N, C-alpha and C positions, 0 to 999 in steps of 0.2 A: 504494498499500498506505499504510494507515493507522499514522502513529505512525513510518513509516521515511523516512530523508532519506541522499543524497551528502554525503561528507566531503570535505574541502579547501578549500569554496565553491563546489562545483560543482552544490548542490542551487540555490543561489540563484540563480549566473548561468543557470541553466535558469530558473527561476520568473521572471528580468528579463527573457529571452530571449520568452518566452510572454506578458509583460504582465500578470501573477499580481501581487497582494503578494508582497512579497521576505521572508521569515522570519530570524529572529537564525540567526547559525552553532552549531552545536550541538558543544559540544566533550567528546569520550569520557573515562569518567573511570575508565573499566574494561572490560575487554572477556576473553573467556571461549568457547575454543573448545564445540563440538556433544561431541567424543569427550569431553572435559574434567568437563562438565556433565553427562555423563548415568553415568561413571564415580563421581561425589558422591554417587549414592544410592545408599542400606545394600542394597535388592533389586535389580539388573534384569534383565528378562526382554523375550523380545518373539517375533511370530509372524507369519512370512512365508512367503508360497509361492514364492519363489526364493530364500530363505538358501542354499542349498546353496553358490552362487560364493562366496560371502563369508564361508564357515566360515573360514578360515583368519586372515581378519582381527577377524573376531569375538571366535574366542580371543585372537588378540596384543593388540588395544584392551582389550574388556571381561570381559578370562578369562572366557567365556561359553563353554558347547561349543552344537554346534548338534545338534540330536536329528529328527530326519525323524518324521510323522506319515504312517501310512498312511491314502490317499482316504476319505473317510466314503462315499462312491458310488462305482460304475464310472464312468469317464471314456467320454462317448461326444461328444467335442470331432474333429471331422473338419478335415483340414489340409491345404487343396488346392494348397500348393505357391505358386510365387511366379514372376507376371508381371514382366518387365524391359523399359522405354522406352527409348530413345535421347536422350529432353529432357523438363521437365516441363510443354510442355503435350500431348503424348501421354499421357502420363502420369494427367493428370487429366480428359484426354479419354473416358479407358479405367474409370476409377475412375467415375467419372457414368454410362459408360453399364450399368456391372456393377449400379451402384443401381438404378438404371431398373430392369434385367428384374428385381433380384431381388421390388423395391417393387411390379412389373406380377404376382408370385405371391402377394404377402404376407406375405413375410416382412418379419420386421425387420431392419432393418441399423444397424450403428454402422462410420465411418468415424471412425480414428484420426488425427492428425496431430499433429508436432512443437510449430506453435507457432500462435500464434493469426492471422498471416499466410496460413499452409496454412491452418487451420480454412474463416479467410473464403474465400480463393482455390475451394475445394471445394465449398462451400457455392452459390458463385457457378456453377462446373461443374453441381453437381445441379439447380439452378434452371434454368439455359438450355434443359434437359431437360424443365421442363414438371414438375417432381416433386416435391411436397411436401415440406419438411423441417425440422430443426433445429438450430439451431448452436451449441453449447455451450462458449464458453471463459470466460476473466477476465471478460469484461465483462456476463455475469450470473449471477455467481456466489449471488446471493441465492436462484434459482430453479434452482441446478443439479441438486441432489439431486433436485427433482423431473420434470425433464427428464430425467434420467436413470432414472428409476425408471419412465418411460414410454416406453423405448427398447425392451421388449422386445413392445408394443403390435402387431395386424397393420396390416404394410404403414406402421410407422414407419420414418423415414430420419435417424438421427440422426450429426452433422459435430460430434467433439469432440476437442479435446487429451490429451496421454497424463495429465494428470493432473487432468482434469475428468470430477465425480463418485467419487471415488475413494472406496470405505466404504459405497459404497450399488446395492446387490445389483441386480441388471439380470431383474426378473419377468418369464416370458413370458406373453403372452396371451392370451386364449382362442381356441385353434385352431392357435395360434403352432406349436405341438409337433409335431403332425402335420404342419406344413408342410416341419419341418428344425429349428425353432430359430431362435434369432440368428446372423446373421451377420455376423464382423466382418472389415472389408480395412483391412489395417497399409498407411498410403501412403508411408511412408521408415520405414527403421529406425534404432535411436535408439544411443549411444554405446555403450548396454550392453544388451548383450541381454536382462537381467533387464528392462527394461521391454519390452522387445519381448514377453514371452512377460507380462508382465501386463496388458498391452494384450488379447491373443490369449485368453489367459482371462477377458477377460469375457463368453465364448461359453458353454457347455457346461459350467455351474456346476450342482451340487449333483446331479447324474447327467442334469442335463435335455442334451436333444440342441442341436449347435449347428455351423458353421464356422465358418474362416477362410481368409484367404490374403495374402497379399503384392503389393501393385502399386506397384514404385517404379523410379527412372528412374536414368542412368548420371551426372548432375549433381547427385545428392541431397547436401547438404549433408557427411554424415559419409563417401561418397566422395572428395569434391572436397577434404575437409581434412585426412583421416586416410593417404588413400591415394591421391592425384591421379597418378603416378606409373605406378600398377597403373592403376588407372582408364581411365588415356589408351591405356592399352596393351589393355584389356579392353571390348567391345565384344560381347560375345557372352553371352546368357542362359546358356546351362550352366557359364557362370563365373561366375557372379552370388554362387554360395553362396562361391567361393574367397574373391570380392572382400570380399562382409561380412564373412568371417573375418577376413580381415587387419586393415582397419578397425575394425569392433570389436574388437580386440584390442590394435591400435594407441591407440585411444582408452579404454579401460580403464585399459591400465599408465602413462597419463602422467593418469589420476586417483586412479590407486592410491597413483603416486610423490607426489603434491601433498598427499593423506592424510597418510602415512605420514612426509614433511617437517613439516606440520603437527603430528602425534603427538613427534617430534625437538625441535622446535623449544620445545614442551610442556615437555618434559622438563628441557630446559636453562634454562627458568625456573623451572620447581621447583627444581634445583639453586643457582641463585644465588640464590633465596627458605629454602635449606631452614635458616636459621636461625629464621627464623620457625615452625617446627614444620612437621608434613606438609599438606601442603594438599588431598588430599582421605582 
């Protein structure tokens, strides 16, 4: 990432390890949180399709109300449910088979992953079946908008990380609407259900037809990190919804606590500098 570096000599240690020129250490002169930065704007607003869950936090942090807006067109997105597998190998094999079957029908497929590593593993599984595809992750940032724009064409198979192509609408190619539109395969639940919905929402936009499904494994990071004991007990697909709800609730609570503590740290900092006048 351009103009970014680690602190405390860590960046220079990595540079030395990798045999590249060692840069000078940088000293932090000032810092500001995202919350405090945005509160400095005279006028602040935003739009998101997944803001309802954070309405309380928007109100407490930015004094902003969240107003729902009706859909522009009727929704035609179908969710086909969740398939659960015991381990990663079984999951990726099924994802590849689903992509191959839909590709044979001419439907475009978007396979969503959580990381670059997962995207490359998904790409390898699809390639093993001889299916032409494109892998989109942080290594193709220069052309990601063009790749995503082509993801709705007839027979296209695109593997992408969850943040790849944000802000680019996937337009359906000629003849795709009659086949059912874009199909999204979510390959792992995220720590926030909002990101799951953002990925699924890449299909069925603006009244277009589309479908989505989730293909997950019991050894996915969300389950093993935030609900390890429950994961060890739950090994049946019908209970996967419970496992997902518990794991995501714990993950979201942890992140919300971190943001709350950061806000309180900001307030303490402001009180300490109160003699200089208002900070915002």
